[in-house]
Phi, psi and omega in degrees: 000138178294147176287171178299318179295323178293326178291316180299311178298317179297325178297313182292311178292328178298321176295311184295318182289320175301316177301306182298322180294325183278343186307308186289349184256001184299147176076000180271148171287153180306321182293342181272351187273153176290164177297161185307318184294343181261358181281114178216176176307317178261111181297161179295158180303137178092349179279132180278098187279147172282158178054050179303134182102344175278121183299144178304142179087019182255126177283163183253209179297329179305304182295319180297317180293322177298319179290325175300315179296314181297314181299320179295315180298316182292325182287316186265341183073015179195170174281119179239102186296320181296320178294319178299317178300317179296320180293322178293322175295319178297324174299310185297320186267330188235357179079024178302124180063017168265145179298131183063011181069021185248128177260124183230002182207126178209134179287152181299316182294319178297317178300318178296315181298318181291329174294319176300315182296315179298330181278358175111001176291134177302146182303326182297336183237012183283335181283129176304147187226026175282168180303326182271002181264054183234049170287176187263019186292334176270331177295321186294338185254352197280342185307317179306332177299316179292326179289327184271328194292136177238008176278181180282178184299322181297319180292319179298312181298317180297315179294323179297319178291320182294317182297332179298328190292345177298323182235335185224098190270348182292145182300329181297315177296319179299315182294320178301320178296317180294316181296320179298317180293321177295322176300313179298317180298318180295326175295315179299328180278351180080029181296148181292321179226082188301319182295311181299321181288328175295317177300315181298319179297315180300318181291330174291322182286326184236095184291167179303141181100340177279142184305317181298320179292321178298318177299316180300308187283339183264320190239346186246306182216081181295133181301133176059023177246138179286129181283142175292155179296146179291148182243002177070023182275178179274359177290131190301320180292317179295322179298315180295315178297318180298317179298315180297318179303316181290322178295317181295320185278337186281146180264346179199178182303313183300316180296323181295309185288327177292323176296322178297317180291323181294346174288341179079188175067250184271064191297322183292319182285318177301317180289328177292314181293316177290321183293327176297317178292317179297323177297323175295320183290315189257350178079170183301320182287346177279351177272129182309136183300324182299328178279324179295315185285331183268358177294128180275160177081018184293340175294337176278329186275317190303316178297325180290322178297317179300315178295320180295316180292322175298320176297319180295329179285347178087000000 
């Protein structure tokens, strides 16, 4: 069994590698994708890859935003929304924590939120919060919070929801981030059924009648209701469901991220969200070596991993 440190490292690299693996397959329908055995950083000959010109093994905005959050947490020792907003702007304008300093993918909602922030809107309210403002841009970056956090479940859930508001202010997006972090924490703790226990914890923290609980029970995980199959879309609820579906069905890290990509559409984010959880489950050594060694930008990641593990040791 992987140690806690191996799980933490695997979670972060699992997110980055899932993201990088999914980049060339983004925006494709499932029927257009190669079979699972052919999915690699470099797509098979003849496949029309997305983001042509981006070298294989390069993470996108998903990985960069996750590293922005992690770097901010490690520097300040707490969640600082204004600092997170500044780091995301630095990514957008200068390529901070992007591989080669190049930004090649950004969601419309995130771009809008960062424009609000640059114009002087406080980070807490810069994220659009309409019903249709529920993309997966805050979910894709939130895992480092769960890896870093040493507070109780209530603090973790609250911080996960708060960090979402920089770019995604709707309660639905906030709840997905909190549930995902509780799921990750239960895996780190070795829970028998991490997802079910994360749901139970969230419901204990947010009783019936509270807006967050209503969102959970109405739109995210209805009690005693069978969830529809994930479609790999950019909708935050579908992204979370798709990731869970792939984690449940996969026998190892490779199977999980390839299943996420085979759903098509927002392949990099689905694989990043699923890959982070799979990395926690199987540890760093459970990620294929060919993907670990060929991941680009490791000079950006390694110092942060060292700081994160030192923090985890107390």
